[in-house]
ZADRENPA-715019 format. One record per residue: z, y, x of N, C-alpha, C, CB in turn; residue in one letter. Coordinates in steps of 0.2 Angstrom, whole numbers, padded with zeros to 4 digits, always signed. Atoms other than C-alpha are relative to their C-alpha. Glycine has a CB too. Layout:
N
ZYXZYXZYXZYXA;...
***
This chain:
77
+0006+0005-0003+0054+0136+0240-0003+0003+0005-0007-0001-0005M;+0006+0000-0005+0044+0136+0255-0007+0006+0000-0004-0007-0001K;+0005-0003+0000+0029+0148+0258-0005-0006+0002+0001+0007+0003K;+0004+0004-0001+0012+0138+0257-0003+0001+0008-0005+0001-0005A;+0003-0004-0004+0006+0148+0272+0001-0005+0005+0003+0008+0001S;-0007+0002-0005+0010+0139+0290-0001-0010-0004+0009+0006-0002G;-0002+0008+0001+0007+0120+0281-0007-0002+0002+0002-0004-0009R;+0005+0003-0003-0006+0107+0289-0003-0001-0006+0002-0007+0004P;+0005+0002+0004-0022+0106+0281-0004-0004+0002-0002+0005-0002K;+0006+0007-0004-0033+0094+0292+0006-0005+0004-0008+0003+0007T;-0005+0006-0003-0026+0077+0298-0001+0004+0010-0006-0011-0001A;-0003-0003-0007-0027+0087+0315+0005+0007+0001-0008+0002+0004E;-0006-0003+0000-0017+0101+0310+0007-0003-0002-0001+0004-0004E;-0005+0002+0005-0006+0090+0301+0004-0004+0007-0004-0006-0007F;-0003+0002-0006-0004+0080+0320+0005+0004+0003-0005-0002+0004D;-0002-0004-0005-0001+0096+0328+0006+0004-0003-0005+0003+0001A;-0007-0004+0005+0011+0103+0315+0007-0004+0002-0001-0003-0010Y;-0006+0005-0001+0023+0088+0318+0003-0002+0008-0003-0008-0004F;-0003+0001-0009+0025+0090+0338+0005+0004+0001-0006+0003+0005E;-0006-0005-0001+0036+0104+0334+0003+0001-0007-0003+0007+0003G;-0004-0001+0008+0042+0102+0315+0002-0008-0002-0005+0004-0006H;-0002+0005+0006+0050+0090+0304-0001+0000-0005+0004-0001+0000D;+0001+0001+0005+0046+0083+0290+0004+0001-0008+0000-0005+0001I;-0004-0004+0006+0060+0090+0279-0001+0009+0002+0009-0004-0001A;+0002-0007+0002+0052+0108+0283-0005+0001-0004-0002+0003+0007D;+0006+0000+0003+0039+0103+0272+0004-0003-0009-0006-0005+0004L;-0003+0000+0007+0051+0097+0257+0004+0003-0003+0003-0004-0001L;-0005-0004+0005+0061+0105+0244+0007-0006-0002-0004+0002-0007D;-0006+0006+0001+0079+0094+0245+0005+0004-0001+0000-0005+0006T;-0005-0004+0002+0088+0108+0239+0002-0006-0007-0002+0009-0002S;-0004+0002+0006+0101+0100+0222+0003+0002-0001+0002-0005-0001T;-0006-0004+0000+0111+0107+0212+0003-0006-0005+0000+0009-0003K;-0006+0005+0003+0125+0099+0201+0000+0001-0007+0009+0001+0003R;-0001-0001+0006+0125+0096+0182+0006-0005-0002-0007-0001-0004V;-0007+0006+0002+0140+0087+0171-0004+0002-0007+0011+0002+0002N;+0003-0001+0008+0133+0081+0153+0007-0004-0002-0009-0004-0003I;-0004+0006+0004+0147+0074+0143-0004-0006-0007+0006+0005-0004D;+0003+0006+0003+0140+0057+0135+0008-0003-0006-0003-0007+0008F;-0009+0004+0002+0153+0048+0121+0000-0008+0004+0001-0002-0011P;-0002+0005-0002+0160+0031+0128-0004-0003-0002+0005-0002+0000A;+0003+0006+0001+0149+0020+0120-0008+0000+0004-0001-0001-0007F;+0005-0004-0005+0133+0029+0128+0000-0004+0007+0002+0008+0001I;+0000+0003-0008+0140+0026+0145+0001-0006+0002+0004+0002+0004L;+0001+0008-0002+0143+0007+0143-0004-0002-0002+0005-0005+0000H;+0008+0001+0000+0125+0005+0137-0003+0001+0006-0003+0003-0005R;+0004-0002-0005+0120+0016+0151+0004-0006+0005+0001+0008+0002L;-0001+0005-0008+0131+0006+0166-0001-0005-0003+0008+0000+0006D;+0003+0006-0001+0126-0010+0157-0007-0002+0003+0000-0003-0004M;+0008+0000-0001+0107-0007+0159+0000+0002+0008-0005+0008-0006K;+0001-0002-0007+0108+0002+0176+0004-0008+0005+0005+0008+0001A;-0003+0006-0004+0120-0015+0182-0005-0005-0001+0007-0003-0002R;+0005+0005+0001+0105-0026+0175-0006+0002+0003-0001+0000-0007S;+0006-0001-0003+0093-0017+0185+0001+0002+0008-0003+0006-0004L;-0003-0002-0008+0104-0015+0202-0001+0006+0001-0004-0003+0007G;+0000-0005-0002+0105+0003+0201+0007+0003-0002-0007+0002-0003L;-0006-0004+0002+0119+0016+0200-0002+0005-0008+0002+0006+0008T;+0001-0002+0006+0123+0025+0183-0006+0007+0001+0008+0002-0005R;+0004-0003-0002+0116+0040+0193-0007+0000+0000+0002+0000+0003Q;+0007+0002-0003+0100+0033+0199-0003-0002-0006-0001-0006+0006A;+0002+0000+0006+0095+0028+0183-0001+0004-0006+0001-0004-0001L;+0001-0007+0003+0099+0044+0173-0006+0003+0003+0005+0005+0001V;+0004-0006-0005+0088+0054+0188-0007-0004-0003+0000-0001+0011K;+0007+0003+0000+0074+0040+0186-0003+0002-0008-0001-0009+0002Y;+0003-0001+0006+0074+0041+0167-0003+0007-0002+0006-0001-0005W;+0001-0007+0002+0074+0059+0165-0006+0001+0006+0007+0005+0002I;+0005+0001-0003+0060+0059+0179-0006+0000-0002+0002-0004+0003A;+0004+0003+0004+0051+0049+0170-0004+0003-0007+0003-0007-0001E;+0000-0005+0006+0052+0058+0154-0003+0006+0001+0008+0001-0002R;+0003-0006-0003+0047+0073+0162-0006+0001+0003+0003+0003+0005L;+0007+0001-0001+0032+0067+0168-0006-0003-0005+0000-0002+0004D;+0004+0000+0003+0026+0060+0154-0001+0005-0006+0001-0006-0001L;+0000-0007+0006+0029+0075+0143-0006+0004+0004+0010+0007-0001I;+0006-0005-0005+0019+0086+0157-0006-0004+0000+0002+0000+0008S;+0008+0002+0001+0005+0075+0156-0003-0002-0008-0001-0006+0004R;+0003-0001+0006+0004+0075+0137-0001+0008-0002+0004-0004-0004S;+0001-0008+0001+0004+0094+0138-0006+0004+0002+0005+0002+0002D;+0006-0002-0001-0012+0095+0146-0005-0001-0003+0000+0000+0004K;
***
């Protein structure tokens, strides 16, 4: 993760920062691959739901996990 120092704090600093930097400099875009084994009947149901929403299986799983983690972190506060 990148250090917070050097990041723009005001609108003027923000404008000046992006004269010489890219937005990707401020984003953590690293990813890690994981493998999860599911029973076939769960994959079938997951695929049906993803298809009905117009999503890929991977996109749906990522969305649901992120949604659940947000819910859990709000309830922990």
